[in-house]
C-alpha positions in Angstrom: -114.1 28.7 83.9 -111.2 26.5 84.2 -109.7 23.0 85.8 -106.6 24.3 86.5 -106.4 22.8 90.0 -102.9 23.7 90.7 -103.7 27.2 90.1 -106.8 27.2 92.7 -104.1 25.2 95.5 -101.7 28.2 94.7 -104.7 30.9 95.3 -105.8 29.2 98.6 -102.1 28.8 99.3 -102.5 32.8 98.8 -104.8 33.1 101.5 -107.6 33.4 98.8 -111.3 32.3 98.7 -112.5 31.0 95.2 -115.6 30.3 93.9 -115.8 27.1 92.4 -118.5 25.0 90.7 -119.1 21.6 91.6 -121.0 19.0 88.8 -122.5 15.8 90.5 -125.4 14.7 88.9 -126.4 14.7 85.1 -127.7 18.4 84.0 -129.4 20.1 84.3 -129.4 19.4 88.4 -125.7 18.4 88.8 -124.0 21.5 90.1 -123.5 24.0 92.6 -121.4 26.6 93.1 -119.5 27.0 96.7 -116.4 28.4 98.3 -113.2 27.0 98.2 -111.1 27.9 101.2 -108.3 27.1 103.6 -108.0 26.8 107.4 -106.6 25.6 110.5 -107.8 22.7 112.5 -105.8 21.4 115.5 -102.5 23.6 114.3 -103.0 21.9 110.6 -103.8 23.5 107.4 -106.6 22.3 105.5 -108.2 22.7 102.2 -112.5 22.4 101.6 -114.5 22.7 99.0 -117.5 21.7 101.5 -116.7 18.1 101.4 -115.0 17.9 104.6 -111.2 19.0 105.3 -108.2 17.7 103.6 -105.0 18.2 104.7 -102.7 17.7 101.9 -102.4 18.8 98.4 -102.4 15.4 96.7 -105.8 14.2 98.2 -107.4 17.9 97.3 -106.5 17.8 93.8 -107.8 13.8 93.5 -111.3 15.6 95.3 -111.2 18.7 92.8 -110.8 16.0 89.9 -113.9 13.9 91.4 -116.1 16.2 91.8 -115.4 18.2 88.1 -115.2 21.0 90.1 -114.3 24.3 88.0 -112.6 27.9 88.9 -115.1 30.6 88.7 -114.0 33.8 90.4 -110.9 34.4 92.9 -111.3 37.1 95.7 -108.7 38.4 97.9 
């Protein structure tokens, strides 16, 4: 697993879905796995990991850092 959020954004921009792990609480209860993805809302591209829609890369990077997100796997 890694925390290369620029790579994550590039994969999402290529249309891939990426399995990620989010860390929120102290171990052993503090993480869960979700699919990071992109979509279109009212004609605007967004990024998401299950915490609402983020419409710009910088905000998404900060969200990933705050959630201590780790990349697990990617799909085409």
